[in-house]
GUTIBA-428357 format. One record per residue (C-alpha): residue in three letters; x, y, z. Coordinates in steps of 0.1 Angstrom, whole numbers, padded with zeros to 4 digits, always signed. Layout:
BEGIN
AlaXYZ
...
REM end
This chain:
BEGIN
Met+0202+0044-0085
Asn+0193+0006-0078
Ser+0177-0015-0104
Leu+0142-0029-0094
Gly+0152-0062-0115
Arg+0185-0067-0096
Leu+0165-0059-0060
Ile+0139-0087-0070
Arg+0166-0112-0077
Arg+0188-0103-0048
Thr+0159-0104-0026
Ala+0145-0138-0039
Leu+0181-0153-0034
Ile+0183-0140+0000
Leu+0151-0151+0011
Met+0155-0184-0004
Gly+0189-0189+0008
Gly+0179-0181+0045
Leu+0149-0205+0041
Leu+0170-0233+0028
Leu+0197-0226+0056
Gly+0172-0229+0084
Phe+0154-0259+0066
Ser+0185-0276+0061
Ala+0199-0270+0098
Leu+0164-0282+0111
Ile+0166-0314+0090
Tyr+0202-0321+0099
Val+0198-0317+0136
Gly+0164-0336+0135
Gly+0184-0365+0117
Asp+0212-0365+0142
Thr+0186-0365+0168
Leu+0166-0394+0155
Leu+0196-0415+0148
Ser+0209-0408+0185
Arg+0177-0419+0198
Tyr+0177-0450+0175
Val+0212-0460+0187
Asp+0204-0454+0223
Gly+0173-0476+0220
Arg+0192-0505+0202
Leu+0218-0502+0230
Leu+0191-0504+0258
Glu+0172-0531+0242
Leu+0204-0550+0238
Ala+0216-0547+0275
Glu+0180-0552+0287
Thr+0179-0586+0267
Leu+0209-0599+0281
Gly+0200-0585+0316
Arg+0166-0603+0313
Ile+0183-0636+0302
Ile+0206-0634+0332
Glu+0176-0627+0355
Gln+0155-0655+0341
Arg+0182-0679+0340
Pro+0206-0673+0368
Asp+0227-0703+0357
Val+0240-0684+0326
Ile+0266-0667+0348
Arg+0282-0679+0380
Gly+0312-0667+0400
Ala+0324-0652+0431
Gly+0344-0622+0437
Asp+0363-0614+0404
Glu+0356-0645+0388
Leu+0328-0648+0362
Val+0320-0678+0338
Val+0294-0675+0309
Leu+0281-0710+0304
Gly+0280-0726+0270
Glu+0251-0730+0250
Lys+0247-0767+0254
Gly+0215-0779+0267
Arg+0196-0746+0257
Ser+0170-0742+0233
Gln+0179-0727+0198
Glu+0158-0694+0206
Glu+0180-0690+0239
Gln+0210-0698+0220
His+0204-0673+0192
Glu+0192-0646+0219
Leu+0222-0652+0238
Arg+0247-0649+0210
Glu+0230-0615+0195
Ala+0232-0599+0230
Ala+0264-0610+0240
His+0288-0601+0209
Ser+0290-0564+0217
Val+0287-0566+0256
Arg+0310-0563+0285
Ile+0305-0573+0320
Leu+0324-0556+0347
Ser+0326-0559+0385
Ile+0312-0532+0408
Asp+0347-0517+0410
Gly+0352-0514+0373
Gln+0373-0545+0366
Leu+0365-0563+0332
Leu+0352-0598+0340
Trp+0338-0607+0306
Lys+0337-0593+0270
Gly+0318-0602+0238
Ser+0337-0614+0207
Asp+0329-0578+0190
Val+0344-0557+0220
Val+0377-0540+0218
Pro+0398-0529+0247
Arg+0385-0497+0263
Pro+0400-0470+0286
Pro+0390-0476+0324
Val+0355-0466+0335
Ser+0353-0432+0353
Ala+0345-0434+0392
Ser+0315-0411+0385
Leu+0299-0437+0361
Leu+0303-0466+0386
Glu+0289-0447+0412
Gln+0258-0440+0392
Val+0254-0475+0381
Lys+0259-0488+0418
Gln+0229-0465+0426
Gly+0207-0483+0401
Gln+0209-0460+0372
Thr+0212-0466+0337
Val+0238-0445+0322
Phe+0246-0436+0285
Asp+0281-0420+0276
Met+0301-0416+0247
Val+0337-0431+0243
Arg+0359-0412+0221
Leu+0389-0433+0206
Arg+0422-0421+0193
Glu+0416-0439+0160
Gly+0381-0447+0145
Ser+0346-0433+0152
Pro+0334-0427+0184
Val+0313-0452+0203
Arg+0279-0449+0221
Arg+0278-0469+0254
Val+0250-0480+0277
Ser+0258-0492+0314
Ile+0230-0512+0334
Pro+0233-0528+0369
Val+0229-0566+0371
Pro+0215-0573+0407
Arg+0220-0605+0425
Ser+0202-0613+0458
Gly+0190-0577+0459
Gln+0224-0560+0455
Val+0240-0550+0422
Arg+0270-0574+0416
Tyr+0278-0567+0381
Ile+0278-0538+0356
Leu+0267-0548+0321
Gln+0278-0524+0291
Ala+0266-0527+0257
Glu+0283-0505+0229
Glu+0276-0495+0195
Ser+0301-0477+0168
Leu+0287-0445+0156
His+0304-0448+0122
Phe+0271-0455+0106
Ser+0254-0426+0120
Lys+0283-0403+0111
Glu+0282-0415+0074
Thr+0245-0411+0075
Leu+0246-0375+0084
Lys+0275-0368+0061
Gly+0255-0382+0032
Leu+0224-0361+0043
Ala+0246-0330+0045
Ile+0257-0336+0010
Leu+0223-0342-0003
Leu+0207-0312+0016
Ala+0239-0290+0001
Leu+0231-0302-0035
Gly+0194-0299-0032
Ser+0197-0262-0016
Gly+0222-0254-0044
Leu+0196-0268-0072
Val+0168-0248-0054
Ile+0188-0215-0054
Val+0195-0219-0091
Val+0158-0225-0098
Ala+0150-0196-0076
Trp+0175-0172-0093
Ala+0162-0185-0127
Gly+0125-0180-0114
Ser+0132-0144-0101
Ala+0148-0134-0131
Trp+0117-0146-0152
Ile+0094-0129-0128
Ala+0115-0095-0129
Arg+0115-0095-0166
Thr+0079-0103-0169
Val+0070-0076-0146
Leu+0095-0050-0157
Thr+0093-0054-0194
Pro+0058-0038-0197
Ile+0067-0012-0173
Gly+0099-0002-0194
Leu+0077-0004-0225
Leu+0053+0021-0209
Ser+0082+0043-0197
Arg+0097+0044-0231
Arg+0063+0051-0248
Ala+0058+0079-0224
Glu+0091+0094-0228
Thr+0089+0097-0264
Met+0054+0114-0262
Ser+0052+0153-0267
Glu+0027+0178-0264
Ala+0017+0171-0301
Asp+0011+0135-0291
Leu-0013+0142-0261
Gly-0041+0126-0277
Glu-0024+0093-0281
Arg-0031+0064-0256
Leu-0008+0036-0246
Ser-0018-0001-0250
Leu-0001-0031-0236
Asp-0005-0068-0247
Ser-0003-0088-0213
Pro-0023-0114-0197
Phe-0019-0099-0162
Gln-0047-0075-0152
Glu-0026-0054-0131
Phe-0006-0041-0162
His-0040-0035-0178
Arg-0050-0014-0148
Leu-0017+0004-0149
Thr-0022+0013-0186
His-0058+0023-0176
Thr-0047+0045-0148
Phe-0020+0061-0171
Asn-0044+0068-0200
Ala-0068+0083-0177
Met-0040+0105-0162
Met-0032+0115-0198
Asp-0069+0124-0204
Arg-0070+0146-0173
Phe-0036+0162-0185
Gln-0047+0166-0219
Lys-0079+0183-0207
Ser-0059+0205-0184
Cys-0036+0215-0213
Glu-0064+0221-0237
Ser-0081+0241-0211
Gln-0052+0263-0204
Arg-0048+0269-0242
Arg-0084+0279-0246
Phe-0080+0301-0214
Val-0049+0319-0228
Asp-0065+0322-0262
Tyr-0098+0335-0247
Ala-0080+0360-0223
Ala-0060+0373-0254
His-0090+0377-0275
Glu-0110+0395-0244
Met-0080+0418-0240
Gln-0076+0422-0277
Thr-0110+0442-0281
Pro-0104+0469-0256
Leu-0068+0474-0265
Thr-0079+0474-0301
Val-0105+0502-0291
Leu-0080+0521-0271
Gln-0058+0523-0299
Gly-0081+0532-0325
Asn-0095+0561-0304
Leu-0059+0574-0296
Glu-0049+0572-0333
Val-0082+0591-0344
Thr-0079+0616-0317
Leu-0042+0624-0328
Gln-0050+0628-0363
Lys-0060+0665-0360
Ala-0064+0691-0333
Arg-0095+0685-0313
Ser-0117+0706-0290
Thr-0118+0702-0254
Asp-0150+0686-0255
Glu-0137+0659-0281
Tyr-0108+0651-0263
Arg-0129+0647-0232
Glu-0150+0625-0251
Ala-0121+0604-0262
Leu-0107+0601-0229
Ile-0141+0590-0215
Gly-0142+0562-0242
Asn-0105+0553-0233
Leu-0115+0551-0197
Glu-0142+0528-0201
Gln-0119+0503-0222
Val-0096+0506-0194
Glu-0121+0495-0167
Lys-0132+0466-0188
Leu-0094+0455-0189
Ile-0093+0462-0150
Ala-0124+0440-0145
Leu-0111+0411-0167
Ala-0078+0411-0149
Arg-0096+0413-0116
Ser-0117+0383-0127
Leu-0087+0363-0141
Leu-0068+0369-0108
Thr-0099+0357-0087
Leu-0105+0327-0111
Thr-0066+0318-0108
Lys-0068+0318-0070
Val-0100+0298-0063
Thr-0091+0272-0091
Gly-0055+0268-0080
Asp-0040+0239-0058
Arg-0044+0259-0027
Pro-0074+0282-0027
Pro-0073+0313-0004
Leu-0100+0301+0021
Gln-0102+0312+0056
Leu-0127+0286+0071
Ala-0148+0296+0099
Pro-0182+0288+0113
Leu-0207+0306+0091
Glu-0245+0313+0095
Leu-0260+0316+0060
Glu-0292+0334+0067
Pro-0276+0368+0078
Leu-0252+0364+0048
Leu-0281+0363+0024
Gln-0300+0389+0041
Glu-0270+0412+0037
Leu-0268+0405+0001
Ile-0305+0412-0004
Ile-0301+0446+0011
Glu-0270+0453-0008
Leu-0285+0444-0041
Lys-0321+0458-0034
Leu-0315+0491-0048
Leu-0300+0477-0082
Ala-0331+0455-0084
Asp-0357+0481-0079
Asp-0340+0503-0105
Arg-0345+0475-0129
Arg-0379+0471-0117
Ile-0370+0435-0106
Ser-0386+0419-0074
Leu-0358+0404-0053
Ala-0369+0382-0026
Leu-0355+0356+0001
Asp-0369+0324+0013
Val-0351+0307+0039
Val-0355+0282+0068
Pro-0335+0277+0100
Val-0305+0255+0089
Pro-0273+0246+0108
Thr-0240+0266+0105
Ile-0214+0253+0083
Ser-0175+0256+0078
Ala-0169+0282+0051
Asp-0151+0315+0039
Ala-0177+0342+0040
Gln-0161+0366+0019
Trp-0155+0339-0010
Leu-0189+0325-0006
Lys-0205+0360-0007
Gln-0186+0366-0042
Ala-0201+0336-0055
Leu-0236+0345-0046
Ile-0231+0380-0058
Asn-0222+0365-0091
Leu-0252+0343-0093
Leu-0276+0373-0082
Asp-0259+0396-0107
Asn-0266+0371-0135
Gly-0300+0369-0124
Leu-0306+0405-0122
Lys-0288+0411-0156
Tyr-0310+0387-0177
Thr-0345+0391-0160
Pro-0365+0417-0179
Pro-0385+0445-0160
Gly-0414+0432-0139
Gly-0397+0398-0134
Ser-0383+0384-0101
Val-0352+0368-0084
Thr-0355+0347-0054
Val-0331+0332-0031
Arg-0340+0301-0013
Leu-0321+0283+0014
Arg-0328+0245+0023
Arg-0314+0216+0042
Ser-0312+0183+0018
Asp-0295+0150+0026
Gly-0265+0163+0046
Ser-0258+0194+0026
Leu-0273+0230+0025
Glu-0288+0241-0006
Ile-0287+0278-0019
Ala-0308+0284-0049
Val-0309+0316-0070
Arg-0342+0313-0093
Asp-0348+0341-0119
Thr-0379+0346-0144
Gly-0355+0354-0172
Pro-0355+0339-0208
Gly-0339+0308-0199
Ile-0309+0289-0215
Glu-0310+0266-0244
Ala-0301+0231-0235
Glu-0272+0231-0261
His-0254+0258-0240
Val-0260+0242-0206
Pro-0230+0218-0205
Phe-0206+0249-0210
Leu-0220+0272-0188
Phe-0195+0270-0162
Asp-0165+0270-0187
Arg-0143+0300-0186
Phe-0151+0328-0212
Tyr-0184+0309-0222
Arg-0212+0331-0231
Ala-0248+0317-0241
Asp-0257+0351-0254
Lys-0224+0366-0266
Ala-0239+0400-0278
Arg-0259+0405-0247
Ala-0231+0398-0224
Arg-0208+0423-0242
Glu-0233+0449-0240
Ser-0237+0444-0202
Gly-0200+0443-0197
Gly-0196+0407-0187
Thr-0163+0390-0190
Gly-0176+0354-0193
Leu-0157+0346-0161
Gly-0185+0349-0135
Leu-0197+0312-0132
Ala-0165+0298-0137
Ile-0157+0316-0105
Val-0187+0304-0089
Lys-0178+0269-0099
Gly-0142+0271-0084
Ile-0153+0289-0051
Val-0180+0263-0047
Glu-0156+0233-0053
Ala-0129+0247-0031
His-0156+0244-0003
Gly-0160+0209-0012
Gly-0195+0216-0028
Thr-0213+0215-0062
Val-0231+0240-0084
Ser-0256+0229-0110
Val-0282+0248-0130
Asp-0319+0238-0141
Thr-0331+0259-0169
Gln-0358+0258-0199
Pro-0362+0285-0226
Gly-0388+0309-0216
Lys-0392+0298-0180
Gly-0362+0312-0164
Ser-0331+0296-0147
Glu-0323+0281-0114
Phe-0289+0277-0100
Thr-0282+0257-0070
Ile-0252+0256-0047
Arg-0247+0227-0024
Leu-0223+0225+0005
Pro-0217+0197+0027
Leu-0223+0197+0063
Asp-0204+0168+0076
Arg-0173+0170+0054
Pro-0158+0207+0057
Pro-0126+0210+0035
Glu-0092+0216+0047
Ser-0086+0254+0055
His-0062+0268+0029
Ser-0043+0301+0030
Leu-0019+0319+0006
Asn+0005+0332+0036
REM end
């Protein structure tokens, strides 16, 4: 597996090396171009200076045919003498057929001029070319026409060695290489420092996390770093540990509560069987013992069914089959099904609805949640009381409220009502056969639909449980298949 530190250093070196290579190539090519333009400019200026002198003072040169004489400096001003000397020392003058007529003091013998160059100059063009020698540096040369009487009579050539340019470019290349090497070393050191600065806190967090066990879930990581990103990372990790700790504690409580709830009916079963087997019994006594055991088995089955339901709706993939659902017919069906139970307990069961849009929901699971709420309302409402189901639309959601006129719930119990196995009135819940999972199942089903459930209650004034389901954010459909 690759190391992130090595990756950072390698990436920094590759990027810096590529940038320096491109930058150095650009500087070198740019320097070569500028030097070439500078040399060409000097040569052209030199040739044009002498050409201007010849044009302004025709007596500077005279001759006919292949003969040419460059007159001396006697009788000329100092400015003209200086200009003539500067212009002529690296100049050659050729005839139109390429014969050397005159050369300056610094000009060495050169190979014959090519026919194509002669033809271009005869046509009045200024021609730059490179003269490559067997020994020494190459020479840059310019050839310009020298007219007389409207015709090109001579070819004037000025030249300059490229030795200085080549040495300058060589020095530039050395400087670029040394500078690039130094920058790469600095970049490597900088990338190593950055990698160490970035990875050291991460390594510390990793080592601390690796040494944590289930017994250390209450511990939290702290990191002394000036960078806010690491503080955010530490905060995120600690927040994750908070959730993980709560999940572990919830699972532990769940197992403890489940074991405790199962222990009671199992103990009763065992006691009934032991007492029954101590001596011979009559048929009625055996029948009574079996009926008592059957009741305990039914409690175990109800508990197991509730546990299975809760596990399904609170898992990572709740078994929802979403489809468009009209709530009013569903609520009317529930009222009809529970009407007999309410009448038997002398409780008024009413429905208060207004027209609302359809929602995306699983009818079976949503019906289960509503049955749990209505069953609670009917269970804790005294005879002569009422349970009302109300359906409304509010702020982009649908609200289903189940209100009863029961004894209400003390404020100290409200935060825990939707916890697993929590009972506000333990004695009464056990008498009614409750498992303590009904409201937890309601919460799991509603949250699987992307909604929320809340309670508004006061002692002596009844309770109202409200389910809110979103209209514009239907959850993704899940299936156990």
